[in-house]
N, C-alpha and C positions, 0 to 999 in steps of 0.2 A: 543430383543429390549431394548434399554436403556430407563428406565422410569424416567421421571422427575416429581415428585409427586405434586409440587406446581404450580397451574395454575394462577399465579399472573403476573401483568405487564400490560403495555399499548399496548395490541395487537389489540385493536379494532380501526376501522377507519370509523366512522360515517356511518356505514351500508354498506360500499363498499365491493365488493367481496374480496378485498385484505386483509381483516382482518384475514381470516383463514390462509393465507400464511405468515403472519408476525411472527417474532420470539417472544417468550415470554421473558420477562425480568426476568433474574435469579439473585439472590444475589450471591456474590462471593462464599459463602459456598455451595449454591445449585449447582452452576456450577462445583465446585471442586468435589462434591459428584457424579454428573452425569459423569464426566470424570473417576473417580475412579470406578464407576459401569461399565462403558464401558470397562475399562481395565480388570476388573475381568472376563468379558465374551469374551475377545479378542481372546483367543484360539479357542473357539467355533465359533466365527464369521469368523476367518481365514479359518476354515474348511468349513463353509457354503458357503463362496464365492469362494471356489476352489483353495486356495493358497496351495503351496507345503509344505511338512513336515518340511523343513528347514526355512520356512518363518514365521515370527511372526509380530504381529501388536502392535503398541504403540499408545494408544489413546491420541490425542492432543487437541481436542475441541469437544464440543457437542452443537448443536443448536436444540431447539425444537420449532416447529411452533404451533400456536394456534389451528390448525386443528388436532394436534396429530402426525404429521410427525416429525421424529427425524433424524437429519443429524449428523453423527459421523465421524470426520476427524481423520485419522490414518497416522502415519509414518510406514515404514516397515523395517524389518531387514531380512537378509539372513545368516543363519549359524552364527549369532551373529554380523554381519557387517551391518552398516547402508546402506540402499538402496537409493541412490540419484536419485530422479525422480520416486520413488516407492510409493509416497503418494497416498491416495485414500480416497473417501468419501462414506460411506454406508448410504443409505436413507431407512428408515423403516416406514411403516404405516399399521396398521391393519393386521399384518402378512405378508404383501408384502415387498419385498426387492429389491433394485437396487443398483448398484455400479458405481461411477464415478472414473475412474483411470487416473493417470498421464500417465501411459503406460499400454498397454495390452500385452506386451511381457512377455513370460515365462522366469523365471530365473533358470539357471542351469550352475553355474560356479565353477571352482576350486578356493579355497581360498588360494592356495599357489602361492606366487608372484615370478616371474622370475627376476624382477628388484628390487634392494635394495632401501630403503627409501631415501638414499643419492642421488640417481639418480633422484628421483622424486623432491627432494628439488632443485637440480641443474636446472631441467627443469622449475620449478616454478620461480626461480630467473631470468632465461632467459626471461620468459614471462613478467616480471616486470622491464625489463632493462631500460625502459624510465622513471621510477620513480626516485625521489630523495630518498636517504637513504633507498632503498629497502632492507629488511632483513626478514628471516623467522620468523613467530610468535613463541612464546615460545614453543608450542607443536610440537612434531614430525609429519611428514606426516602421516595421518591416512588411514588405509586400508578401502575401501568402495566397494560397487557394484555400477557401473555407469549404470543407466537404463533410463536416460532421453532422450537418442538418440539411435536409432537403437537397435542392439542386446546387451543385458546386458553383461558387462565385469567386471572383477576385476580391481580395480584402486586404486590410491592414491589421497587423497585430501590434498593439501598443502596450507596454508594461508601465504601470504607474506604481511607484513605491510610496509608502507612508506608514501610518500607524492606525490600526483598527481601534474601535471604541474601547475595547477592553485592554489595550496596551500591546496587543500582538502586532508584530511587524506585518506589513502588507506588501505583497507582490501581485497586484491585480492585473490580469491579462484581459484586455478589451479587444474584441474583434469588430471591425468597422467595415461595412460594405464600401469598396473602392469606387463604385459607380454612383452611389446615392449619399454616402456619408452616414447612413443609418447604422446604429449599433446592432450587431447581430447576436452577440454572446459575450459573456464575461465569466471569468472564474478566478478564484484565489489560489495562488501557488503555495502559500504558507498553510500547511495542514496541521490543524490543532487537535489535541486530545486532552482529557482531564484525568486526574488521578490523585494520589495521596502520598504523603511521606510516611506511610506505614513501613517502618524500617524492618528489615528482614532478619534482625538479630545479628549474631556473630556469623559472618560469612567469609569465605575464602576470596582473596583478591590477588590478581596477577599484576605485579608492579615491576618497575625497572629501577635499578640502582645507578645513579650517576654521581660519581665522586663519593661524597659522604652522605648524600641525600637520596631518599627513595622518592619515586615519582609515580603518579597514577597514569602510567603508560603500560598498556597491555601488549607486550611483545608476542604473546601467544595467539592473539586475535587481531592481526593486521595493524598493530600499533595504535589501537584505540586510546585516545587521551581524554582526560576529564579536567576541565578548567573551572576556576572560580571567577565569575564575572564581577563579583563584588558590587552588585546592584547596577552595573552598567548595562547598556543595551546594544552594544556593538563590539566587534572584535572578538578576541578569545579570552581576554582577561589573563589570569595567572594560572599556570599549570600547578595542580596540587602537589606539594612536596612535604616530606616529613623526615625527621632525623632518624626515626626507626620505622620498621615495617608493620607497626601496629597503628591502625587508623581509627578515627571515629570521634575525636574531640571537637567540640565547637562547630565551626563552619565545615569541618571535614565531613560531618555525618551525611550531609546531602550529597557530597562528592562520592562517598562510599556507596550510597544507595544507587546513584546513577552509574557508577563504574561496575558495580555488581550486576545491575540490571542489564547493562549492555553485554556483559560477558555471558550471562545466562541466555539471553536472546540469541547471541551468536551461536552458542552451543546447541540451542534448540533447532535452529535452521540447519546447522551442520549435521547433527546426529539424526534428525528426523528426515530431512530431505536431501542431504548431501550438498547443501548450499554453502559456499565459502564466502561468507560476508554478505552485506546488503546488496552489493552489485554483483556478487558471485565472482569477484576478481581477487579475493584474498586481502583486500585493503579495508582497514577499519575507518569508521566515521569518527566523530568526536562529540563529547558531551559538554554542555555549558550549564552550570548551576548558578543560583543566586542572581537570576535575571530581573532587572528592574526593581521597582518598589511596589509591594503589595500586588504583584502580578499573580493572578489566580488561574494559571493555565500552564501548558507545556506545548511545544510545537516542533515539527520537523520542517527543515528547509533544504531543498535541493541545492540552492545557490551556495550554501556553506557546507553541504553534506554533513549536517550535524543535528543533534537533538538539543533543545534548550528548555530549561525548567525554571519556573517562577517559584517564589517563596511563600505564596499564599497571602491571605489578608494579614496585614501588620508584619509581614516578613517573618511569621512565626511557624509556618507549616509548609515546608518545601514540598513540591509536588514531584517527588522523586522515587515513587514506589516501583516495584518490579513490573506491574502491569502497564504503567505509563511508559517505561523504557521500551517494553515490547511493542506497545501500541505505536510509538513514534518511529522506532526502527522499521516496523512493518509498513508504515507509509513510504519509507525509503525503498523497501522491496517492491511495493506496488509501482513506484515511480520507475524502477529499473526493469520492470517486466511489462505489465499491461498498460501502465501510464493512464489509469482511469482518471478522467477529468474530474476535478473536485467541484462538481456542480451537477444538478439534476440527478437522474437515477444512477449514473455512473459515479457521482460523488457519494451517494449513499452506499454503493457497493464498495467504494474505496474506504470509507469510514468503517463499514462492517468488517472488511478484511482485517483492519487493525484491531478491532474488537475481538474478532475470532482468534487471531494469533496471539493477542494479548492474553486472552483466557487460556489458550493452549500452553503458553509459556508458563503461566502460573502453575498449571498442573504438572508440566514437565519439571519445574524447579523442585517440587516436592519439599517445599520449605514449611516447616511446622509453624513458623510465625505468621506466614501469609499463605494459607492453604489455597489450592485451586478451587475456583468457583465460576459460575456463569453470571456473575454480577460485575458491572462496570463501575469503577470508582466507589467501591463499597466502603472504603475506609475514610474517605475524605470528609464525610459528614457536612457537605457543603450546604445542606438545607437545615442543619441543626437538629435533625430528628433521627439521625442514624441511618437514613435510607440511602441506597445506592443511586448513582446517576442514571444508570440504565440496567434493564433486566433482559437477559437473552431468552428466557423461557416464555415471558409475556411482556414484550417491550412497552405496551401501553400503560403498564403499572407506574411509569414515571410521569404520566400525565401529558406527554407530548409525542413520544415515539409511536410508530404505527406497527400494529401486529401483522398486517397483511397488505399486499399490494392493491392499489387502486389507480385509476387513470391519472389522477392529479398529484401523485406522490412525488413527481419530479420537482414540484414547486415548494417542497418542504425543506427546511434546513437539513443538511446532509447528516447531522448527528441523529436526526429523528427519522429520516427516510432510510436510514440503515436498518431500521427495525425489522422489516420482513426478512432480510438476509441473516441477521442475528438469530431471529426466530427459526428460520430454516435450519441453521447450523445446529441449534439446540435440538430441534426435532430429529434431525438426522443422527445426531450423536446419542441422544438419550430417549427419544420417543415422546409421545404425548402423555398427558395425565400427571398424576402426582408421583414424586420421587424425591428421596433425600440423599444428597451427596455431600460428603465431608461436613455433615451437620447442618447443611442448608436445605430447606424444603422448597421444591419447585412444583408448579402445577401448570403445565403447558397446554393451552387449548389449540384447536385448529379452526380455520375459517369455515370449513365445510362439515365440521362435526365428526370427521373421520378419525380413526385411531391409527397413529403412526408408531411403528416399532423401530427403535434406534439401532444403529449398527456399531456404535461405539465411537468415541472421540478420535481415536487413532486413525480409523479408516476415514472418518468425516474430514479430518484436517488434511489427509493425503489427497482426497478428492478436490477440496477447495484449492489447495496449493497447485495441483496439476492443472486445474482450470485456469487459475490466475496466470500461470507461466506459459501455458500452451494453447489456451482457448480465448481468454478475454482480450479485448482490444480497448482503445482509448474511450470509446463511447458505448461500451457494453451496457445494456439496460437489463432490467429484471428478466425479460423474456429470453434474451441472449445468454444471461447467466444460467438460466435453467438448461438451455441447450448445451452450454459449455460444460457444466457440471455433469450432465448426462453423458457427454462424450468422454469426459475424464473417467467417470465410473465404468464406462464400457471398456476403455483402454486398460484400466487397472483390474477389473473383476469380471468383465464380460457383459454383453447387453441382455443376457437372460439371468443375470445374477440377482441375488437378494439385495445386494448393495445398489445396483442400478434401479431396481424397483423402489427401494427406500428413498433414493434421491427424488424420483418422480413423485412419490407419496408426500415427502416433506415439502416439496414446492407446491403441490396441490393444497397442502395444509396452510399455506400462506397466500393462497389465491393466485399463484403463478402457474398457469396451465398451458 
């Protein structure tokens, strides 16, 4: 068992049962020490959980609950090769141990490839044929074991960079069978979201003075910086500076929104879950505004560890609102924890996680100019009729999202396959039927006609966060998300609690049983 010696942090919750299941807040050095300790015992752990002699574990994260439970997240290798879809979480408490695996399949493959790397590169370029300026990234295709679907096989992973049709950068990962050359899978590493430049009024900003100039550098939140790309599409552009500490004129306004949004999102994760930044290491990401020309989107990229925002049609409407910042930073949190692959059902859950915490941050901010709601992109008016992009109470109201799970939902765009999880979160928080919150009227149905009683947003977001950080793996699907959130609810509130029963009822309400 990994032992985290310091029992500090805000894990209590006014006497509720959930205090024991909440994570302890660790400093960056404590977390690093815990991961190092887990790695030192990784060989013994691999043997104890029944992995083969060629399989090794690489510790990636450690979460310790107030009740002493330790959740250690590992990546896996086989004969020195990365195992994609081989990640797992070991849960330990009082000498007991259980394991949550992305796959239960045994691995036994030859590491000799029949197909040359050049063939894998050709297959990857073909998969990216609809992109502009598609080209292989600098590295050669890497040999991996593909275990995310079916029987594990030897494969190549090739990264193709380029530009998507809407102007979003692309980092397309293509998995090719190393024996046949057949494409097995592909997913996009650039994770997009949409929002609006609904400015939040006069807001507090944490800045840094350098010489006679003030900078949009937040020293209180890991050194987060906000840059002006000046319509560029690469690099960082120029750090926002000002002669006084009063901001908001001209091009600064988008920078103010992005900087404020990043700060509020940091505070939400810190105050609600004890999380110290996106990677829980106390280090800030950075924001880039004024990206490209007429770019109507925003995106998160792991490669730069940054959020990027376009200026909208005609460069007149920057997409820098609070919910967008929260949505994009939450993609970073997902990447640092479950690493939900941005394709299929796991991609829908990835996107829903950002919607869920985007909405949660809006409520947390308590900003009178941009009040909390369960609508996604409600201010952007992208359709010209004042309607939101997505609705959490009834996702199908947007004309594309799905209210409930069905067997083919993995083939739907991730922004729309997110619907059942968004719907689940609304039902769990607020319940089914009609309700008015902050002046917005909702009417949430259920797939089976059942009545669901909500447990409140605060408890619902704790359950989702705990599942994300201690239960979900890279290829978690809707069925596994149900199991993961039930496990999280049991840990926080008990398996006979009203909260546990509400989680089950909310999933049944979206046809995940």
